[in-house]
PDB file with one MODEL, atoms N, CA, C and O in Angstrom:
MODEL        1
ATOM      1  N   MET A   1     -20.409  -2.725  13.457  1.00  0.00           N
ATOM      2  CA  MET A   1     -20.198  -1.322  12.468  1.00  0.00           C
ATOM      3  C   MET A   1     -21.651  -0.766  12.768  1.00  0.00           C
ATOM      4  O   MET A   1     -22.746  -1.328  12.772  1.00  0.00           O
ATOM      5  N   ASN A   2     -21.219   0.698  13.047  1.00  0.00           N
ATOM      6  CA  ASN A   2     -22.356   1.826  13.117  1.00  0.00           C
ATOM      7  C   ASN A   2     -22.452   2.664  11.703  1.00  0.00           C
ATOM      8  O   ASN A   2     -21.387   2.802  11.102  1.00  0.00           O
ATOM      9  N   ILE A   3     -23.158   3.003  11.357  1.00  0.00           N
ATOM     10  CA  ILE A   3     -23.242   3.753  10.286  1.00  0.00           C
ATOM     11  C   ILE A   3     -24.527   4.959  10.461  1.00  0.00           C
ATOM     12  O   ILE A   3     -25.719   4.659  10.532  1.00  0.00           O
ATOM     13  N   LYS A   4     -24.011   6.294  10.508  1.00  0.00           N
ATOM     14  CA  LYS A   4     -24.750   7.204  10.947  1.00  0.00           C
ATOM     15  C   LYS A   4     -25.190   8.120   9.214  1.00  0.00           C
ATOM     16  O   LYS A   4     -24.349   8.425   8.368  1.00  0.00           O
ATOM     17  N   ILE A   5     -26.421   8.327   9.132  1.00  0.00           N
ATOM     18  CA  ILE A   5     -26.710   9.160   8.295  1.00  0.00           C
ATOM     19  C   ILE A   5     -27.345  10.627   8.667  1.00  0.00           C
ATOM     20  O   ILE A   5     -28.441  10.702   9.222  1.00  0.00           O
ATOM     21  N   ILE A   6     -26.707  11.588   8.379  1.00  0.00           N
ATOM     22  CA  ILE A   6     -26.621  12.752   8.885  1.00  0.00           C
ATOM     23  C   ILE A   6     -27.179  13.846   8.157  1.00  0.00           C
ATOM     24  O   ILE A   6     -26.740  14.246   7.079  1.00  0.00           O
ATOM     25  N   GLY A   7     -28.335  14.406   8.881  1.00  0.00           N
ATOM     26  CA  GLY A   7     -28.934  15.262   8.012  1.00  0.00           C
ATOM     27  C   GLY A   7     -30.302  15.432   8.637  1.00  0.00           C
ATOM     28  O   GLY A   7     -30.769  14.530   9.333  1.00  0.00           O
ATOM     29  N   ALA A   8     -31.113  16.816   8.361  1.00  0.00           N
ATOM     30  CA  ALA A   8     -32.072  17.384   8.779  1.00  0.00           C
ATOM     31  C   ALA A   8     -33.655  16.875   8.564  1.00  0.00           C
ATOM     32  O   ALA A   8     -34.672  17.419   8.995  1.00  0.00           O
ATOM     33  N   GLY A   9     -33.538  15.668   7.768  1.00  0.00           N
ATOM     34  CA  GLY A   9     -34.407  15.038   7.608  1.00  0.00           C
ATOM     35  C   GLY A   9     -35.276  15.194   5.923  1.00  0.00           C
ATOM     36  O   GLY A   9     -36.349  14.725   5.544  1.00  0.00           O
ATOM     37  N   CYS A  10     -34.512  15.838   5.392  1.00  0.00           N
ATOM     38  CA  CYS A  10     -34.907  16.580   4.042  1.00  0.00           C
ATOM     39  C   CYS A  10     -34.981  15.453   3.170  1.00  0.00           C
ATOM     40  O   CYS A  10     -34.637  14.323   3.516  1.00  0.00           O
ATOM     41  N   GLU A  11     -35.498  15.795   1.859  1.00  0.00           N
ATOM     42  CA  GLU A  11     -35.457  14.705   0.495  1.00  0.00           C
ATOM     43  C   GLU A  11     -34.174  14.031   0.496  1.00  0.00           C
ATOM     44  O   GLU A  11     -34.056  12.820   0.681  1.00  0.00           O
ATOM     45  N   ASP A  12     -33.172  14.867   0.278  1.00  0.00           N
ATOM     46  CA  ASP A  12     -31.986  14.125   0.113  1.00  0.00           C
ATOM     47  C   ASP A  12     -31.400  13.340   1.223  1.00  0.00           C
ATOM     48  O   ASP A  12     -30.921  12.218   1.059  1.00  0.00           O
ATOM     49  N   CYS A  13     -31.451  13.961   2.358  1.00  0.00           N
ATOM     50  CA  CYS A  13     -31.366  12.929   3.587  1.00  0.00           C
ATOM     51  C   CYS A  13     -32.179  11.589   3.511  1.00  0.00           C
ATOM     52  O   CYS A  13     -31.509  10.598   3.802  1.00  0.00           O
ATOM     53  N   ASN A  14     -33.270  11.400   3.234  1.00  0.00           N
ATOM     54  CA  ASN A  14     -34.213  10.477   3.145  1.00  0.00           C
ATOM     55  C   ASN A  14     -33.651   9.340   1.913  1.00  0.00           C
ATOM     56  O   ASN A  14     -33.593   8.121   2.075  1.00  0.00           O
ATOM     57  N   LYS A  15     -33.279  10.061   0.708  1.00  0.00           N
ATOM     58  CA  LYS A  15     -32.786   9.109  -0.123  1.00  0.00           C
ATOM     59  C   LYS A  15     -31.308   8.549  -0.156  1.00  0.00           C
ATOM     60  O   LYS A  15     -30.868   7.571  -0.761  1.00  0.00           O
ATOM     61  N   LEU A  16     -30.596   9.558   0.767  1.00  0.00           N
ATOM     62  CA  LEU A  16     -29.299   8.826   1.315  1.00  0.00           C
ATOM     63  C   LEU A  16     -29.531   7.908   2.139  1.00  0.00           C
ATOM     64  O   LEU A  16     -28.817   6.928   1.923  1.00  0.00           O
ATOM     65  N   TYR A  17     -30.417   7.762   3.238  1.00  0.00           N
ATOM     66  CA  TYR A  17     -30.658   6.633   4.037  1.00  0.00           C
ATOM     67  C   TYR A  17     -31.161   5.426   3.190  1.00  0.00           C
ATOM     68  O   TYR A  17     -30.733   4.278   3.306  1.00  0.00           O
ATOM     69  N   ALA A  18     -32.053   5.807   2.389  1.00  0.00           N
ATOM     70  CA  ALA A  18     -32.732   4.611   1.561  1.00  0.00           C
ATOM     71  C   ALA A  18     -31.433   3.800   0.754  1.00  0.00           C
ATOM     72  O   ALA A  18     -31.280   2.597   0.546  1.00  0.00           O
ATOM     73  N   ASN A  19     -30.553   5.004   0.384  1.00  0.00           N
ATOM     74  CA  ASN A  19     -29.555   3.860  -0.556  1.00  0.00           C
ATOM     75  C   ASN A  19     -28.471   3.061   0.494  1.00  0.00           C
ATOM     76  O   ASN A  19     -28.042   1.922   0.310  1.00  0.00           O
ATOM     77  N   ALA A  20     -28.185   3.834   1.488  1.00  0.00           N
ATOM     78  CA  ALA A  20     -27.408   3.095   2.541  1.00  0.00           C
ATOM     79  C   ALA A  20     -27.979   1.845   3.382  1.00  0.00           C
ATOM     80  O   ALA A  20     -27.238   0.981   3.851  1.00  0.00           O
ATOM     81  N   TRP A  21     -29.637   1.848   3.543  1.00  0.00           N
ATOM     82  CA  TRP A  21     -29.806   0.731   3.857  1.00  0.00           C
ATOM     83  C   TRP A  21     -30.173  -0.193   2.672  1.00  0.00           C
ATOM     84  O   TRP A  21     -30.387  -1.334   3.079  1.00  0.00           O
ATOM     85  N   SER A  22     -30.318  -0.054   1.280  1.00  0.00           N
ATOM     86  CA  SER A  22     -30.105  -0.974   0.378  1.00  0.00           C
ATOM     87  C   SER A  22     -28.820  -1.346   0.302  1.00  0.00           C
ATOM     88  O   SER A  22     -28.619  -2.557   0.219  1.00  0.00           O
ATOM     89  N   ALA A  23     -27.861  -0.596   0.310  1.00  0.00           N
ATOM     90  CA  ALA A  23     -26.349  -1.146   0.304  1.00  0.00           C
ATOM     91  C   ALA A  23     -25.925  -2.042   1.418  1.00  0.00           C
ATOM     92  O   ALA A  23     -25.253  -3.037   1.146  1.00  0.00           O
ATOM     93  N   LEU A  24     -26.229  -1.800   2.539  1.00  0.00           N
ATOM     94  CA  LEU A  24     -26.171  -2.584   3.707  1.00  0.00           C
ATOM     95  C   LEU A  24     -26.719  -3.927   3.789  1.00  0.00           C
ATOM     96  O   LEU A  24     -26.175  -4.848   4.399  1.00  0.00           O
ATOM     97  N   VAL A  25     -27.775  -4.004   3.177  1.00  0.00           N
ATOM     98  CA  VAL A  25     -28.793  -5.296   2.740  1.00  0.00           C
ATOM     99  C   VAL A  25     -27.940  -6.203   1.767  1.00  0.00           C
ATOM    100  O   VAL A  25     -27.550  -7.353   1.967  1.00  0.00           O
ATOM    101  N   ARG A  26     -27.769  -5.477   0.775  1.00  0.00           N
ATOM    102  CA  ARG A  26     -26.628  -5.938  -0.282  1.00  0.00           C
ATOM    103  C   ARG A  26     -25.459  -6.913   0.416  1.00  0.00           C
ATOM    104  O   ARG A  26     -25.261  -8.120   0.272  1.00  0.00           O
ATOM    105  N   SER A  27     -24.664  -5.773   1.343  1.00  0.00           N
ATOM    106  CA  SER A  27     -23.765  -6.144   1.830  1.00  0.00           C
ATOM    107  C   SER A  27     -23.660  -7.582   2.797  1.00  0.00           C
ATOM    108  O   SER A  27     -22.684  -8.311   2.973  1.00  0.00           O
ATOM    109  N   GLY A  28     -24.653  -7.658   3.188  1.00  0.00           N
ATOM    110  CA  GLY A  28     -24.801  -8.888   3.935  1.00  0.00           C
ATOM    111  C   GLY A  28     -24.250  -8.619   5.571  1.00  0.00           C
ATOM    112  O   GLY A  28     -24.345  -9.423   6.498  1.00  0.00           O
ATOM    113  N   LYS A  29     -23.705  -7.368   5.610  1.00  0.00           N
ATOM    114  CA  LYS A  29     -23.018  -6.926   6.965  1.00  0.00           C
ATOM    115  C   LYS A  29     -23.838  -6.970   8.107  1.00  0.00           C
ATOM    116  O   LYS A  29     -25.029  -6.765   7.872  1.00  0.00           O
ATOM    117  N   ASP A  30     -23.502  -7.200   9.383  1.00  0.00           N
ATOM    118  CA  ASP A  30     -24.382  -6.809  10.321  1.00  0.00           C
ATOM    119  C   ASP A  30     -23.794  -5.351  11.032  1.00  0.00           C
ATOM    120  O   ASP A  30     -22.718  -5.189  11.607  1.00  0.00           O
ATOM    121  N   ALA A  31     -24.819  -4.420  10.801  1.00  0.00           N
ATOM    122  CA  ALA A  31     -24.492  -3.285  11.291  1.00  0.00           C
ATOM    123  C   ALA A  31     -26.005  -2.393  11.602  1.00  0.00           C
ATOM    124  O   ALA A  31     -27.142  -2.626  11.192  1.00  0.00           O
ATOM    125  N   GLU A  32     -25.438  -1.200  12.572  1.00  0.00           N
ATOM    126  CA  GLU A  32     -26.636  -0.405  13.112  1.00  0.00           C
ATOM    127  C   GLU A  32     -26.899   0.518  12.123  1.00  0.00           C
ATOM    128  O   GLU A  32     -25.816   1.028  11.835  1.00  0.00           O
ATOM    129  N   LEU A  33     -27.738   0.973  11.488  1.00  0.00           N
ATOM    130  CA  LEU A  33     -27.760   1.983  10.595  1.00  0.00           C
ATOM    131  C   LEU A  33     -28.778   3.142  11.467  1.00  0.00           C
ATOM    132  O   LEU A  33     -29.847   2.692  11.877  1.00  0.00           O
ATOM    133  N   GLU A  34     -28.533   4.280  11.687  1.00  0.00           N
ATOM    134  CA  GLU A  34     -29.165   5.464  12.439  1.00  0.00           C
ATOM    135  C   GLU A  34     -29.293   6.375  11.909  1.00  0.00           C
ATOM    136  O   GLU A  34     -28.578   6.488  10.913  1.00  0.00           O
ATOM    137  N   ARG A  35     -30.284   7.590  12.244  1.00  0.00           N
ATOM    138  CA  ARG A  35     -30.323   8.899  11.569  1.00  0.00           C
ATOM    139  C   ARG A  35     -29.868   9.871  12.769  1.00  0.00           C
ATOM    140  O   ARG A  35     -30.188   9.784  13.955  1.00  0.00           O
ATOM    141  N   VAL A  36     -29.137  10.702  12.223  1.00  0.00           N
ATOM    142  CA  VAL A  36     -28.966  11.985  13.267  1.00  0.00           C
ATOM    143  C   VAL A  36     -29.136  13.150  12.367  1.00  0.00           C
ATOM    144  O   VAL A  36     -28.519  13.615  11.409  1.00  0.00           O
ATOM    145  N   GLU A  37     -30.449  13.515  13.189  1.00  0.00           N
ATOM    146  CA  GLU A  37     -30.787  14.711  12.951  1.00  0.00           C
ATOM    147  C   GLU A  37     -31.069  15.972  13.349  1.00  0.00           C
ATOM    148  O   GLU A  37     -31.535  16.898  12.685  1.00  0.00           O
ATOM    149  N   ASP A  38     -30.708  15.929  14.633  1.00  0.00           N
ATOM    150  CA  ASP A  38     -30.565  16.857  15.832  1.00  0.00           C
ATOM    151  C   ASP A  38     -29.205  17.786  15.137  1.00  0.00           C
ATOM    152  O   ASP A  38     -28.180  17.228  14.747  1.00  0.00           O
ATOM    153  N   LEU A  39     -29.405  19.166  15.078  1.00  0.00           N
ATOM    154  CA  LEU A  39     -28.211  20.026  14.857  1.00  0.00           C
ATOM    155  C   LEU A  39     -27.132  20.022  15.670  1.00  0.00           C
ATOM    156  O   LEU A  39     -25.983  20.138  15.244  1.00  0.00           O
ATOM    157  N   ILE A  40     -27.574  19.828  17.439  1.00  0.00           N
ATOM    158  CA  ILE A  40     -26.605  19.868  17.829  1.00  0.00           C
ATOM    159  C   ILE A  40     -25.614  18.636  17.962  1.00  0.00           C
ATOM    160  O   ILE A  40     -24.412  18.697  18.220  1.00  0.00           O
ATOM    161  N   GLU A  41     -26.378  17.511  17.731  1.00  0.00           N
ATOM    162  CA  GLU A  41     -25.489  16.492  17.540  1.00  0.00           C
ATOM    163  C   GLU A  41     -24.381  16.282  16.146  1.00  0.00           C
ATOM    164  O   GLU A  41     -23.286  15.726  16.063  1.00  0.00           O
ATOM    165  N   MET A  42     -25.303  17.063  15.059  1.00  0.00           N
ATOM    166  CA  MET A  42     -24.382  17.185  13.838  1.00  0.00           C
ATOM    167  C   MET A  42     -22.825  17.701  14.263  1.00  0.00           C
ATOM    168  O   MET A  42     -21.740  17.197  13.970  1.00  0.00           O
ATOM    169  N   VAL A  43     -23.187  19.082  15.189  1.00  0.00           N
ATOM    170  CA  VAL A  43     -22.185  19.837  15.500  1.00  0.00           C
ATOM    171  C   VAL A  43     -21.008  19.179  16.127  1.00  0.00           C
ATOM    172  O   VAL A  43     -19.822  19.335  15.837  1.00  0.00           O
ATOM    173  N   LYS A  44     -21.446  18.546  16.882  1.00  0.00           N
ATOM    174  CA  LYS A  44     -20.676  17.687  17.980  1.00  0.00           C
ATOM    175  C   LYS A  44     -19.981  16.527  16.863  1.00  0.00           C
ATOM    176  O   LYS A  44     -18.756  16.484  16.976  1.00  0.00           O
ATOM    177  N   LEU A  45     -20.365  15.894  16.156  1.00  0.00           N
ATOM    178  CA  LEU A  45     -19.915  14.851  15.356  1.00  0.00           C
ATOM    179  C   LEU A  45     -19.128  15.648  14.378  1.00  0.00           C
ATOM    180  O   LEU A  45     -18.547  14.975  13.526  1.00  0.00           O
ATOM    181  N   GLY A  46     -18.998  16.819  14.323  1.00  0.00           N
ATOM    182  CA  GLY A  46     -18.101  17.458  13.284  1.00  0.00           C
ATOM    183  C   GLY A  46     -18.655  17.605  11.873  1.00  0.00           C
ATOM    184  O   GLY A  46     -17.893  17.887  10.948  1.00  0.00           O
ATOM    185  N   VAL A  47     -20.269  17.377  11.634  1.00  0.00           N
ATOM    186  CA  VAL A  47     -20.456  17.565  10.261  1.00  0.00           C
ATOM    187  C   VAL A  47     -21.016  18.992   9.831  1.00  0.00           C
ATOM    188  O   VAL A  47     -21.983  19.457  10.435  1.00  0.00           O
ATOM    189  N   MET A  48     -20.522  19.559   8.980  1.00  0.00           N
ATOM    190  CA  MET A  48     -20.788  20.980   8.767  1.00  0.00           C
ATOM    191  C   MET A  48     -21.801  20.937   7.426  1.00  0.00           C
ATOM    192  O   MET A  48     -22.757  21.699   7.281  1.00  0.00           O
ATOM    193  N   THR A  49     -21.480  20.104   6.670  1.00  0.00           N
ATOM    194  CA  THR A  49     -22.269  19.647   4.973  1.00  0.00           C
ATOM    195  C   THR A  49     -22.994  18.429   5.261  1.00  0.00           C
ATOM    196  O   THR A  49     -22.480  17.371   5.624  1.00  0.00           O
ATOM    197  N   THR A  50     -24.524  18.708   5.029  1.00  0.00           N
ATOM    198  CA  THR A  50     -25.159  17.319   4.870  1.00  0.00           C
ATOM    199  C   THR A  50     -25.826  17.342   3.606  1.00  0.00           C
ATOM    200  O   THR A  50     -26.019  18.371   2.959  1.00  0.00           O
ATOM    201  N   PRO A  51     -26.219  16.049   3.220  1.00  0.00           N
ATOM    202  CA  PRO A  51     -26.410  14.829   4.118  1.00  0.00           C
ATOM    203  C   PRO A  51     -24.734  14.454   3.772  1.00  0.00           C
ATOM    204  O   PRO A  51     -23.937  14.811   2.904  1.00  0.00           O
ATOM    205  N   ALA A  52     -24.683  13.393   5.138  1.00  0.00           N
ATOM    206  CA  ALA A  52     -23.470  12.957   5.117  1.00  0.00           C
ATOM    207  C   ALA A  52     -23.799  11.551   5.710  1.00  0.00           C
ATOM    208  O   ALA A  52     -24.849  11.191   6.243  1.00  0.00           O
ATOM    209  N   VAL A  53     -22.522  10.760   5.466  1.00  0.00           N
ATOM    210  CA  VAL A  53     -22.131   9.010   6.205  1.00  0.00           C
ATOM    211  C   VAL A  53     -21.229   9.332   6.753  1.00  0.00           C
ATOM    212  O   VAL A  53     -20.328  10.075   6.365  1.00  0.00           O
ATOM    213  N   MET A  54     -21.395   8.659   8.012  1.00  0.00           N
ATOM    214  CA  MET A  54     -20.369   8.342   8.894  1.00  0.00           C
ATOM    215  C   MET A  54     -20.289   7.114   9.387  1.00  0.00           C
ATOM    216  O   MET A  54     -21.134   6.642  10.147  1.00  0.00           O
ATOM    217  N   ILE A  55     -19.036   6.378   8.900  1.00  0.00           N
ATOM    218  CA  ILE A  55     -18.788   4.944   9.699  1.00  0.00           C
ATOM    219  C   ILE A  55     -18.258   4.781  10.663  1.00  0.00           C
ATOM    220  O   ILE A  55     -17.260   5.499  10.724  1.00  0.00           O
ATOM    221  N   ASP A  56     -18.435   4.027  11.729  1.00  0.00           N
ATOM    222  CA  ASP A  56     -17.585   3.960  12.907  1.00  0.00           C
ATOM    223  C   ASP A  56     -16.943   5.080  13.086  1.00  0.00           C
ATOM    224  O   ASP A  56     -15.718   4.984  13.025  1.00  0.00           O
ATOM    225  N   GLY A  57     -17.580   6.578  13.377  1.00  0.00           N
ATOM    226  CA  GLY A  57     -17.064   7.270  13.757  1.00  0.00           C
ATOM    227  C   GLY A  57     -16.285   8.332  12.840  1.00  0.00           C
ATOM    228  O   GLY A  57     -15.907   9.459  13.160  1.00  0.00           O
ATOM    229  N   LYS A  58     -16.124   7.546  11.395  1.00  0.00           N
ATOM    230  CA  LYS A  58     -15.227   8.248  10.441  1.00  0.00           C
ATOM    231  C   LYS A  58     -16.155   8.989   9.339  1.00  0.00           C
ATOM    232  O   LYS A  58     -17.036   8.302   8.823  1.00  0.00           O
ATOM    233  N   LEU A  59     -16.006  10.470   8.905  1.00  0.00           N
ATOM    234  CA  LEU A  59     -16.735  10.916   8.213  1.00  0.00           C
ATOM    235  C   LEU A  59     -16.463  10.500   6.454  1.00  0.00           C
ATOM    236  O   LEU A  59     -15.583  11.142   5.879  1.00  0.00           O
ATOM    237  N   VAL A  60     -17.123   9.588   5.780  1.00  0.00           N
ATOM    238  CA  VAL A  60     -16.868   9.229   4.484  1.00  0.00           C
ATOM    239  C   VAL A  60     -17.673   9.784   3.462  1.00  0.00           C
ATOM    240  O   VAL A  60     -17.145   9.744   2.351  1.00  0.00           O
ATOM    241  N   ILE A  61     -18.678  10.234   3.510  1.00  0.00           N
ATOM    242  CA  ILE A  61     -19.355  11.377   2.401  1.00  0.00           C
ATOM    243  C   ILE A  61     -19.810  12.661   3.138  1.00  0.00           C
ATOM    244  O   ILE A  61     -19.963  12.678   4.360  1.00  0.00           O
ATOM    245  N   SER A  62     -19.966  13.465   2.542  1.00  0.00           N
ATOM    246  CA  SER A  62     -20.309  14.607   3.028  1.00  0.00           C
ATOM    247  C   SER A  62     -20.612  15.857   2.037  1.00  0.00           C
ATOM    248  O   SER A  62     -19.815  16.408   1.278  1.00  0.00           O
ATOM    249  N   GLY A  63     -22.063  16.170   2.266  1.00  0.00           N
ATOM    250  CA  GLY A  63     -22.500  17.110   1.494  1.00  0.00           C
ATOM    251  C   GLY A  63     -23.011  17.082  -0.205  1.00  0.00           C
ATOM    252  O   GLY A  63     -23.055  17.940  -1.087  1.00  0.00           O
ATOM    253  N   ARG A  64     -23.375  15.557  -0.129  1.00  0.00           N
ATOM    254  CA  ARG A  64     -23.988  14.980  -1.194  1.00  0.00           C
ATOM    255  C   ARG A  64     -24.960  13.495  -0.944  1.00  0.00           C
ATOM    256  O   ARG A  64     -24.897  12.775   0.053  1.00  0.00           O
ATOM    257  N   VAL A  65     -25.756  13.314  -2.025  1.00  0.00           N
ATOM    258  CA  VAL A  65     -26.479  12.169  -1.803  1.00  0.00           C
ATOM    259  C   VAL A  65     -25.443  10.875  -2.728  1.00  0.00           C
ATOM    260  O   VAL A  65     -25.243  10.866  -3.942  1.00  0.00           O
ATOM    261  N   ALA A  66     -24.969   9.969  -1.801  1.00  0.00           N
ATOM    262  CA  ALA A  66     -24.274   9.157  -2.625  1.00  0.00           C
ATOM    263  C   ALA A  66     -25.119   7.791  -3.107  1.00  0.00           C
ATOM    264  O   ALA A  66     -26.002   7.312  -2.396  1.00  0.00           O
ATOM    265  N   GLY A  67     -24.793   7.302  -4.225  1.00  0.00           N
ATOM    266  CA  GLY A  67     -25.574   6.110  -4.502  1.00  0.00           C
ATOM    267  C   GLY A  67     -25.383   4.730  -4.032  1.00  0.00           C
ATOM    268  O   GLY A  67     -24.304   4.443  -3.512  1.00  0.00           O
ATOM    269  N   GLU A  68     -26.303   3.842  -4.153  1.00  0.00           N
ATOM    270  CA  GLU A  68     -26.059   2.740  -3.520  1.00  0.00           C
ATOM    271  C   GLU A  68     -24.879   2.068  -3.686  1.00  0.00           C
ATOM    272  O   GLU A  68     -24.377   1.522  -2.704  1.00  0.00           O
ATOM    273  N   ASP A  69     -24.180   1.992  -5.096  1.00  0.00           N
ATOM    274  CA  ASP A  69     -23.070   1.252  -5.245  1.00  0.00           C
ATOM    275  C   ASP A  69     -21.914   1.919  -4.317  1.00  0.00           C
ATOM    276  O   ASP A  69     -21.295   1.354  -3.416  1.00  0.00           O
ATOM    277  N   GLU A  70     -21.799   3.043  -4.688  1.00  0.00           N
ATOM    278  CA  GLU A  70     -20.855   3.971  -4.001  1.00  0.00           C
ATOM    279  C   GLU A  70     -20.745   3.670  -2.384  1.00  0.00           C
ATOM    280  O   GLU A  70     -19.703   3.581  -1.734  1.00  0.00           O
ATOM    281  N   ILE A  71     -22.003   3.548  -1.943  1.00  0.00           N
ATOM    282  CA  ILE A  71     -21.846   2.962  -0.274  1.00  0.00           C
ATOM    283  C   ILE A  71     -21.256   1.660  -0.422  1.00  0.00           C
ATOM    284  O   ILE A  71     -20.082   1.444  -0.123  1.00  0.00           O
ATOM    285  N   LEU A  72     -21.991   0.839  -0.848  1.00  0.00           N
ATOM    286  CA  LEU A  72     -21.575  -0.590  -1.017  1.00  0.00           C
ATOM    287  C   LEU A  72     -20.101  -0.740  -1.025  1.00  0.00           C
ATOM    288  O   LEU A  72     -19.459  -1.385  -0.195  1.00  0.00           O
ATOM    289  N   LYS A  73     -19.614  -0.080  -2.049  1.00  0.00           N
ATOM    290  CA  LYS A  73     -17.998  -0.471  -1.970  1.00  0.00           C
ATOM    291  C   LYS A  73     -17.415   0.010  -0.687  1.00  0.00           C
ATOM    292  O   LYS A  73     -16.638  -0.693  -0.040  1.00  0.00           O
ATOM    293  N   ILE A  74     -17.788   1.219  -0.306  1.00  0.00           N
ATOM    294  CA  ILE A  74     -17.363   1.750   1.159  1.00  0.00           C
ATOM    295  C   ILE A  74     -17.402   0.725   2.073  1.00  0.00           C
ATOM    296  O   ILE A  74     -16.426   0.439   2.766  1.00  0.00           O
ATOM    297  N   LEU A  75     -18.733   0.000   2.140  1.00  0.00           N
ATOM    298  CA  LEU A  75     -18.939  -0.917   3.180  1.00  0.00           C
ATOM    299  C   LEU A  75     -18.147  -2.203   3.020  1.00  0.00           C
ATOM    300  O   LEU A  75     -17.873  -3.027   3.892  1.00  0.00           O
ATOM    301  N   ASN A  76     -17.810  -2.209   1.637  1.00  0.00           N
ATOM    302  CA  ASN A  76     -16.884  -3.507   1.408  1.00  0.00           C
ATOM    303  C   ASN A  76     -15.337  -3.377   1.778  1.00  0.00           C
ATOM    304  O   ASN A  76     -14.658  -4.388   1.604  1.00  0.00           O
ATOM    305  N   LYS A  77     -14.745  -2.288   2.247  1.00  0.00           N
ATOM    306  CA  LYS A  77     -13.502  -1.886   2.089  1.00  0.00           C
ATOM    307  C   LYS A  77     -13.014  -2.593   3.390  1.00  0.00           C
ATOM    308  O   LYS A  77     -11.832  -2.518   3.726  1.00  0.00           O
TER     309      LYS A  77
ENDMDL
END
C-alpha cells in the first residue's frame, strides 16, 4: 500500500501527515507513507486542492484535514 500526503508543507499538511501516520500505526498495515510537496508533482497527480490523501493512486481526501479515525476507517476498507 502506498499513501501520499499531498500539500505544500503548511500546518494543515503537517497535521494531516501526523494523523495519517497515527492511523497507519493503529491499523497495523504495512504501507509506505510519503509526502508530495512539489507543485508540479501535485498537478501530475491531478490534485487541485490541498491538503490531500491519495492511497494506491486513488484520491480519497482533498481540501481538508481528516482526523485519525476517518483515515483509519479508509485504511481498513
